[in-house]
N, C-alpha and C positions, 0 to 999 in steps of 0.2 A: 504493500500500500504506500502510495506516494506521501510526501510530507504535506502537500496541499490537501489531500483527502483526509489525512489524520487531523489536520487543523479544522477542516469543515465539520467532521464528525464530533470532535471535542466541543467545537463552538455550539453546535446544535443541541448538545446535552444540557448546555447552560441556558437555553432560550426560555424555559418556563420562569426561571429566577430572573432572567434579564428583563422580561416583560414587567415584572413587579418593580424591579430596580429603576427601570426607565421612567415608569409612571411616578414613582416617589421623587426621583431627582427632578422631574419636570414640574411637579407641584412646588418644590422648593424654589426652583428658578423663577416660576411665575410669581410667587409671593415676594421674592427678592426684587423682581422688576417693579411690581406695583407699589412697593414700599417707598420708591423714589418719588412718587407723586401723591398729592392730595387731591381729593375730589373737587375741591374749590378751584385748584390750579387747572385741572383738566377742563372743567366746565367753562372757566374764564377764557381759556385759549380757544376752545371750540366756538365760543360765541363771537370771536373776532374774525372767523373765517366765513365767507359767504356760504349760505346753506347749499347752494347749487354746486359749488366747488367741493364741498365736503362730501356731498352725496356722490359726486363723480369719483372722488378718491376711493370711497368705499366700493363703488361699482368696479373700478379698475383693479382694486385688490382682489375682488371676487374673480374677475377675468384672469388675473395673474395665476391664482391658485388653480383655476380650472384648466388653464393652459399647461400647468405642470403635469397634469394627467397624461399628456401626450409623451412626456419624457419616458415614463414607465410603460406606456402602451406600446410605443414602437420598439423599445428595448426588449420587452417581454416577448413580443412577436418575433423579433430577430433571434432571441435566445431559444425559441421553441417552447415557451411556457404559455399554455392556453388557459386563460382565466377570463372571468366575466369582467366587463369594463368597470362595473361597480367595485369589484375587488381591487383592480388595478388603481382606480381613483383613490380608494381608501389608503392603499400602501403609499401612493405618491403623496397625498395630502399630509398624512401623518408623518411620513419619513422626512419630507422637506421642511415641514413646520418644526419638527424636533431639531433637525440639523441647523436651521436658521436661528433658533433661540438658544439651544444648548451649546452649539459649537462642537468641536472635536467630532467631525462627521462620522468617523469610524465607530465611535461609541454611541452615537445617537441615530442619525438617519440610516446608516448601514446596518446597525443592530435592529432597528425597527423593521427593515426590509427582510432581514434574515428571520426575524420572529414571525412576521405576517406571511411572507411567501412560504416559509418552511412549514407552517401549520396547514397551509393549503396544498401541501404535497409537492412543492417545487423543489427539485434537487439543489444541493449546495452549489454545484458547478454552474447551473443556470442562473441562480440568484447572483452569484459573483459576476456573471456576464452582464446581467441587467444593471448592476451597480456600476461596472466599468463603462458601459455604454451611456449611462446617465451622466457620469463625469465628463465623458467625451462630448456629449451634446451640449452640456453647460458651457464648456470652454470654447467650443467651436463658434458658438454665437457671440461670445465675448470678443474673441480675436477678430471675427469678421466685422462686427459692428464698431469695435474700437479702432480697427484699421482704417475703416472708412471715415469715421468721425474725427479722429485725431490728426489725420492728414489735412483736414480743413479746420484746424483747431479754432474753437470759438474764442473771440477776443477777450471775453471776461476771464477766461482761464489763463490765457497767455500772459496777461498783466499780473496775475496773482502768483503764478507758479513759475519758478526758474529751475532749470535742470542743466546738466552738462550738455554741450553741443549747442546751447542757446535756443533750442526750440523743442517743445513737446511733440512736434511732428515726428520726431525720431521714434516715439512709442508707436505711433500709427504705422510707420514703415515696418517696424519689427513685427507688429501684430499681423499686418498684411502678409509679410514674408512667411510667418509661421503657418498661417492659414493656407496660403498657396502651396507651400511645401507639402503639407498634409494632403491637400486635395490632389496634387500630382501623384503622391504615393498611392492613394486609394484608386486613382485612375489607371496607373501604369503597372502596379504590382498585381499580377494575376495569381501567382503561386502562393500557397499558404506559408506563413512563417512557422518555424519549428524551434521550440525552446525546451530543452531537457526532455526530448521525446514526445512533446505535445505539439500539436499543430493548431493554428488558428488563422482565420481569414479576416482581413480588414473589411469593414463595410464598403460597398461600392459607391460610385459617384451619386446615384439617385438617393440612396439612404443618407449619405453625408449632406446633401442639399436639404433633405427633409429635416435632419437634425439641426442644421444651421437655421432654417426658417423658424422652427419651434423655439430655439434658444434666443434668437434675435427678438422675436415677439415677446418673450419673457422679459428681456432687458428693457424693451420699449415700454411695456405696461408697468413694470416696477418703477421706472423713472417717472412715468406719468402720474403715479400716486403722489410722489414727492412734489412734482410740478404743480399739481392741483392744490396742494396745501400751502405752497409758498405765496406770499403777497405778490401782486403784479410788479413787474420790473425787469424780469429776465426771461428770455425766450426758452422754448422747450429744449432746443438742441444744446444750448449752453448748460441747462440743468442736466441733460442726459450725459454730457461730458463729465460734469462734476460727479454725477452718480456712478458712472463707470469707474472713475479713478478712486473715489472714496470706498466703493464696494470692494474693489480689488485689494485696497489696503486693509480693509476690515477682514476680508476672507483670508488674506495672507497671515494676519495676526493670530488666527484661530481663537480669538476672543468670541464668546457666544454672541451671535448676531452682529459681530463687529462693534459691539457696544463701546462707545467712547472714541474708538478709532475713526469710525464712519462719521460721527458727529463732529469731531475735532477738525478733520480734514475738510469737511463740507463747509464749516464755518470759516476756516482760513481762506478757502478759495472764493466763497461767495460774499465775504465781508465787504468788499468794495461796493457791492450792489445792494446790500441789506444791512440793517442794524443787527448787532449780535443777539439782542434779546428776541427780536422777531424770528431770527433763524433758529434759536434754541426752542422757541415755542413751536415752530413748524416741525422740528426734529422730534420733539416729544410726542406730538400728535401723530407723526409718521410712524414712530415706533409702536404706538398703541394700535393704530389702524392696521399697519402692515405686519407687525410681529405678534403683539400680545393678544389681540382679539382672535386671530386665526389659531394661535397657540392654545388659547382657552378652549376653543371649539375642538381642536385636535385632542386635547387631554380628555375631554368628555367622550369623544368618539372612540379613542383608543381604550379608555377605561371600560366603557360599555362592551366593546368588542372582546376584551380580555375576559370580562365577567361572563359573557354569554358563551364563549368558547370553553372556559373552565367548567361552567355548569353543564354544557353539552357532553364534555368528556366524562364527567362524573356519572351521568345517566347511562353511559354506554355499558 
């Protein structure tokens, strides 16, 4: 038995305990997040935003998490895991919500997928393939969108951020280069790769383009939520540029939800266009709308699912 198979088997033995642990940790994180704000602060900030823009922000958040379903849907189909769309949507929503809020994706979103897909009878190898494809989809969209946007760098960002080489367009060129190299690889490489006796085939051009489209839409919708909560004054594409840069910094830090990192960089870049207190108010609302509210829903959904599954197993 290979080391990978031994790892997967050992990991799956811990899944019942992992489900309880994930739920407990998630409740703790949620309480810690809410402790930062008072109800009066929250209601005061909500009242300063036009109702139409606030409703649109909530609607875009819903569309964002709905779009995330396609990550797991195309990955599971590619891996040969046949599940109902409702099951795929559940795994995607809970997995991504946990990873966004808890951080340390291997211990949160990855564990959730092993737990849910595992109890639905999906093999460890297929679950691993789904997870890898999800990562790939996420970053393909980032590199494609960042490559396009940063090569036509928004003026508000160029004034606020300085890097070596004198221009942030370098980031755009690097992102475009990475995306093009990968696309050429999947287009030209026909034979499967072999590593330690195992073979695997890269997704083709059509699948890669579908991955890119889903991920680009994810980034556009997520940035749209922040844009709707900001006061008027900066265009959408400028906000999108800030969002991409700040999210990359937050994700790289592995801090849960990029908490603090995302906010700090966003304030630094956008401070020429907005007052710091207005930005902080927007970022608080953004974290509540885009992170905490979906996290609360995911906690309930995951908890109910675990309870029903445990009850069903006991009656067998």
